[in-house]
C-alpha positions as CSV (number, residue, x, y, z in Angstrom):
1,M,123.3,-103.2,66.5
2,L,122.2,-101.8,63.2
3,R,119.2,-100.2,64.8
4,K,121.3,-98.7,67.6
5,L,123.7,-97.2,65.1
6,S,120.8,-95.5,63.3
7,E,119.5,-93.7,66.4
8,A,121.4,-90.7,67.9
9,K,120.1,-91.6,71.4
10,S,121.6,-95.1,71.2
11,V,124.8,-93.9,69.6
12,D,125.3,-91.5,72.5
13,Q,124.5,-94.1,75.1
14,M,127.1,-96.6,73.6
15,Y,129.7,-93.8,73.5
16,R,129.1,-92.6,77.1
17,E,129.1,-96.1,78.4
18,R,132.2,-97.0,76.4
19,D,130.6,-100.0,74.8
20,P,133.7,-102.2,73.8
21,S,132.3,-103.1,70.3
22,Y,131.3,-99.6,69.6
23,M,134.6,-98.1,70.8
24,R,136.5,-100.5,68.5
25,F,134.3,-99.5,65.6
26,L,135.0,-95.8,66.3
27,Q,138.8,-96.4,66.5
28,D,138.7,-98.4,63.2
29,F,136.8,-95.5,61.6
30,I,139.3,-92.9,62.9
31,D,142.3,-94.9,61.7
32,E,140.8,-95.5,58.3
33,F,139.5,-91.9,57.5
34,K,141.5,-89.5,59.6
35,D,143.5,-88.4,56.6
36,A,140.7,-88.3,54.1
37,D,139.8,-85.1,52.2
38,L,136.0,-85.6,52.5
39,I,133.7,-87.7,54.6
40,V,130.1,-88.0,53.5
41,I,127.7,-89.8,55.9
42,A,124.2,-90.2,54.5
43,T,120.8,-91.0,56.1
44,Y,122.0,-92.1,59.6
45,N,125.2,-91.1,61.3
46,P,126.7,-93.9,63.4
47,I,129.7,-91.9,64.5
48,H,129.4,-89.9,67.7
49,P,129.6,-86.2,66.9
50,E,132.3,-85.6,69.5
51,V,134.5,-88.1,67.7
52,L,133.8,-86.3,64.4
53,Y,134.7,-83.0,65.9
54,N,137.7,-83.9,68.0
55,D,139.3,-86.8,66.2
56,L,138.6,-86.2,62.5
57,T,139.7,-82.6,62.1
58,K,141.3,-82.9,58.7
59,P,138.4,-84.1,56.5
60,I,135.6,-81.9,55.4
61,K,132.5,-83.5,56.8
62,V,129.1,-83.6,55.1
63,L,125.9,-85.0,56.6
64,G,123.1,-86.3,54.3
65,F,119.4,-85.7,55.1
66,I,117.6,-88.4,53.2
67,D,114.9,-90.1,55.3
68,D,113.3,-86.9,56.4
69,P,111.2,-85.7,58.1
70,V,111.0,-89.1,59.8
71,S,114.7,-89.2,60.9
72,T,115.4,-85.4,61.3
73,Y,115.1,-85.2,65.0
74,T,116.1,-88.8,65.8
75,S,119.3,-88.9,63.8
76,G,120.1,-85.7,61.7
77,I,119.9,-82.7,63.9
78,P,121.7,-84.2,67.0
79,S,124.8,-84.7,64.9
80,L,124.7,-81.7,62.6
81,W,126.8,-79.4,64.8
82,A,129.9,-81.6,64.1
83,F,129.6,-81.4,60.3
84,D,130.8,-78.6,58.0
85,A,127.9,-78.9,55.6
86,A,124.9,-80.9,54.7
87,F,123.0,-82.2,51.6
88,Y,119.3,-83.0,51.3
89,I,117.2,-84.8,48.8
90,S,113.9,-83.0,49.3
91,P,113.7,-79.4,48.4
92,S,110.9,-79.0,51.0
93,Y,111.1,-79.9,54.7
94,N,107.4,-79.4,55.4
95,D,104.6,-77.1,54.4
96,Q,106.2,-74.1,56.0
97,V,109.9,-74.1,55.2
98,L,112.2,-75.2,52.5
99,F,114.9,-77.6,53.4
100,K,117.8,-75.2,52.7
101,D,116.1,-72.7,55.0
102,A,115.5,-75.3,57.7
103,L,119.2,-76.2,57.6
104,Q,120.1,-72.5,57.9
105,N,117.9,-72.3,61.0
106,W,119.6,-75.3,62.5
107,G,123.0,-73.7,62.1
108,C,124.1,-75.1,58.8
109,P,124.5,-72.4,56.1
110,Q,126.4,-74.6,53.7
111,S,123.9,-77.0,52.1
112,Y,123.3,-78.7,48.7
113,W,120.3,-80.3,47.0
114,W,121.3,-83.7,45.7
115,P,118.6,-85.4,43.6
116,L,118.0,-89.0,44.7
117,V,119.2,-90.8,41.6
118,G,121.8,-93.1,43.1
119,V,124.3,-95.3,41.5
120,G,123.8,-99.0,41.6
121,A,125.9,-101.6,43.4
122,N,126.8,-103.8,40.3
123,T,129.7,-101.9,38.8
124,A,130.2,-104.7,36.2
125,D,127.0,-103.6,34.5
126,Q,127.2,-100.1,33.1
127,G,123.5,-99.8,32.8
128,R,122.9,-100.7,36.4
129,F,125.7,-98.5,37.8
130,W,124.5,-95.4,36.0
131,P,120.7,-95.9,36.0
132,L,119.8,-93.8,33.0
133,A,122.1,-95.7,30.6
134,A,119.9,-98.7,30.1
135,P,116.6,-96.7,29.5
136,R,118.4,-94.4,27.1
137,A,119.6,-97.4,25.1
138,E,116.1,-98.9,25.2
139,A,114.5,-95.7,24.0
140,L,116.9,-95.5,21.1
141,R,116.2,-99.1,20.2
142,R,112.4,-98.8,20.2
143,G,112.0,-95.3,18.9
144,D,108.4,-93.9,19.3
145,G,107.3,-97.3,20.5
146,F,109.2,-96.8,23.7
147,F,106.5,-94.3,24.9
148,R,103.6,-95.5,22.8
149,E,103.5,-99.3,22.9
150,R,102.6,-100.0,26.5
151,D,100.0,-102.5,27.7
152,I,99.9,-101.8,31.5
153,D,97.8,-98.9,32.8
154,L,99.3,-98.1,36.3
155,I,102.1,-99.4,38.5
156,Y,103.3,-98.7,42.0
157,V,106.4,-100.4,43.5
158,G,107.0,-99.6,47.2
159,G,106.8,-100.6,50.8
160,A,103.8,-101.2,53.0
161,Y,103.9,-98.2,55.1
162,E,100.8,-97.8,57.3
163,D,100.3,-94.1,56.2
164,K,100.2,-95.2,52.5
165,M,97.9,-98.2,52.8
166,D,94.6,-96.3,52.7
167,R,95.6,-94.6,49.5
168,L,96.7,-97.8,47.9
169,I,93.4,-99.5,48.9
170,R,91.4,-96.8,47.2
171,L,93.5,-97.0,44.1
172,R,93.1,-100.8,43.8
173,R,89.3,-100.5,44.4
174,R,89.0,-98.1,41.4
175,F,91.5,-99.7,38.9
176,G,91.5,-103.3,40.0
177,S,94.0,-105.4,38.0
178,G,94.8,-102.3,36.0
179,L,97.0,-101.3,38.8
180,R,100.1,-103.4,39.2
181,L,101.3,-103.3,42.8
182,Y,104.6,-104.8,44.0
183,G,106.9,-104.4,47.0
184,R,108.6,-106.0,49.9
185,W,105.6,-106.4,52.2
186,R,105.9,-108.4,55.4
187,L,104.1,-111.7,56.1
188,G,104.9,-112.9,52.6
189,G,103.1,-110.0,51.0
190,Y,99.9,-110.3,53.1
191,I,100.6,-107.6,55.8
192,G,97.8,-105.5,54.3
193,A,95.2,-108.1,55.2
194,T,96.0,-107.8,58.9
195,R,94.6,-104.3,59.1
196,W,91.1,-105.7,59.7
197,L,92.3,-106.8,63.1
198,K,92.7,-103.1,63.9
199,G,89.3,-102.2,62.5
200,K,90.9,-100.6,59.4
201,P,90.2,-101.3,55.7
202,A,92.2,-104.4,54.7
203,F,94.2,-105.0,51.6
204,W,93.3,-108.6,50.8
205,T,95.5,-109.1,47.8
206,R,99.0,-110.5,48.2
207,V,101.7,-108.1,47.1
208,A,104.6,-109.9,45.5
209,T,108.3,-109.0,45.6
210,I,110.0,-108.5,42.2
211,S,113.6,-108.3,41.2
212,H,115.4,-105.2,39.8
213,W,115.2,-106.7,36.3
214,E,111.5,-107.7,36.6
215,K,110.7,-104.2,37.7
216,T,112.5,-102.7,34.8
217,E,110.6,-104.8,32.3
218,L,107.3,-103.9,33.9
219,Y,108.3,-100.2,33.8
220,Y,108.9,-100.4,30.1
221,R,105.4,-101.8,29.6
222,T,103.5,-99.3,31.8
223,K,101.8,-96.0,30.8
224,I,101.6,-94.2,34.2
225,G,103.8,-94.6,37.2
226,F,102.0,-93.7,40.5
227,N,104.1,-92.1,43.3
228,M,103.5,-90.9,46.8
229,H,105.6,-89.9,49.8
230,R,105.2,-91.0,53.4
231,S,104.1,-87.6,54.6
232,N,101.2,-85.7,53.3
233,R,102.2,-82.6,51.3
234,M,105.6,-82.2,53.0
235,E,108.7,-83.8,51.5
236,T,109.3,-84.6,47.8
237,G,111.9,-86.3,45.6
238,N,112.0,-90.0,46.6
239,M,113.8,-92.4,44.3
240,R,110.5,-93.5,42.6
241,M,109.8,-89.9,41.6
242,Y,112.9,-90.2,39.2
243,E,112.5,-93.9,38.3
244,V,109.1,-93.4,36.7
245,P,110.0,-90.8,34.0
246,A,113.4,-92.4,33.5
247,H,111.7,-95.5,32.2
248,G,109.3,-93.6,29.8
249,M,106.2,-93.5,32.0
250,M,104.2,-90.5,32.8
251,L,104.7,-89.6,36.4
252,L,101.6,-89.1,38.6
253,C,102.9,-87.8,41.9
254,D,101.6,-86.1,45.1
255,K,102.4,-82.5,45.8
256,A,104.9,-81.2,48.4
257,G,105.1,-78.4,50.9
258,L,105.5,-74.9,49.4
259,N,105.0,-76.5,45.9
260,A,108.7,-77.6,46.0
261,H,107.8,-80.5,43.7
262,E,107.8,-78.0,40.9
263,Q,111.6,-77.6,41.3
264,I,112.0,-81.2,40.2
265,F,109.5,-81.6,37.3
266,E,107.4,-78.9,35.7
267,P,103.7,-79.5,36.4
268,D,101.5,-80.7,33.5
269,K,104.5,-80.6,31.1
270,E,107.0,-83.0,32.6
271,A,104.8,-84.6,35.3
272,V,101.3,-84.6,36.6
273,Y,100.7,-83.8,40.3
274,Y,97.6,-84.5,42.4
275,D,96.1,-82.9,45.6
276,S,94.3,-85.9,46.9
277,I,93.8,-89.6,46.1
278,E,90.5,-88.6,44.5
279,D,92.3,-86.1,42.3
280,A,94.9,-88.8,41.5
281,I,92.2,-91.2,40.3
282,E,90.5,-88.6,38.2
283,K,93.8,-87.6,36.5
284,A,94.8,-91.2,36.0
285,E,91.5,-91.9,34.3
286,Y,91.9,-88.7,32.1
287,Y,95.4,-89.5,30.8
288,L,94.6,-93.2,30.2
289,K,91.9,-91.9,27.9
290,H,94.1,-89.4,26.2
291,D,97.2,-91.2,25.1
292,E,98.7,-88.4,23.1
293,K,98.7,-86.1,26.1
294,R,100.1,-88.8,28.3
295,E,102.8,-89.6,25.8
296,R,103.8,-85.9,25.5
297,I,104.3,-85.5,29.2
298,A,106.2,-88.9,29.4
299,R,108.6,-87.7,26.7
300,A,109.2,-84.4,28.4
301,G,109.8,-86.1,31.8
302,F,112.2,-88.6,30.2
303,A,114.1,-85.7,28.5
304,R,114.4,-83.8,31.8
305,M,115.8,-86.9,33.5
306,Q,118.4,-87.3,30.8
307,R,119.3,-83.6,30.9
308,D,119.4,-82.9,34.6
309,Y,119.3,-86.0,36.7
310,D,121.9,-88.5,35.5
311,A,123.6,-90.1,38.5
312,E,127.1,-89.5,37.1
313,L,126.3,-85.8,36.5
314,N,124.7,-85.5,40.0
315,L,127.8,-87.1,41.6
316,K,130.2,-84.8,39.8
317,N,128.2,-81.7,40.6
318,F,128.1,-82.7,44.3
319,L,131.9,-83.3,44.4
320,D,132.5,-79.9,42.7
321,W,130.4,-78.3,45.4
322,A,132.1,-80.2,48.2
323,S,135.5,-79.3,46.9
324,R,134.8,-75.6,47.6
325,L,133.4,-76.0,51.1
326,E,134.8,-74.1,54.1
327,R,135.5,-75.9,57.3
328,K,133.4,-74.8,60.2
329,R,135.3,-72.5,62.5
330,R,136.4,-74.4,65.5
331,R,135.9,-72.9,69.0
332,I,138.7,-73.3,71.5
């Protein structure tokens, strides 16, 4: 059911066939939110657009484009006509158009860039709820040592997407144990080893899963945080892109379409960007040998995070924008 709710095609089928469970879900949603001021649905929209348009006329409705370009045509665009506005996390859509211009082309002139620095789920812990609070306190406690005293060279924490595997294999071959690699990989962390069955280079090492707290402690010990996106030189601004500098590491990140990555962090001052995995290896080697330059970039990236990308600030700015939105003109 969760998979069906994430695909516009399945949502439409359940709506047209009047699936009893889905229709109860829709009615519960209408009853709960029909008098709301604002409805924000992010990543995947489970509500049929005809219901949003016909039965939820009072709230301003905003659709979030987050898992793009993977989900754009399977979930985002089919529902967009029923929303008054949209937000996006990647300044670029691909190597030919920025996301704000893409939304304009799709009939949505009201759009907003919301950096992907989300709030945590544990509201009892202030540092977890507003992600920059804990690193800020750690930096104040340790002083210069926060950026300088780090004993791990490289780290990457992420999923085992097929289109990322070749790049990770080449990184591991070059840096060996100097690259710490973690994530929720299938088959107990050995999914990379099954690639040899397809005639592809295998990742023989088990990749372990770590907790939020374990990841945080490793981030505080690491010099360079490696980042890449699923697509090649298209989207930019995944959560890892902000996590790395927020914890005092130097960000080593792939480039985006139309150089939109430069809108997030300034190249060679707040982050280092690479053109290819060979370029990434060369730059990682350089900055591991030049600690002062690495530290300077890490400090600037950390300062940019604190200044512009705090989750509470982002949320307030988004709500300020949403409060000024105009409803899409209804056609009779």
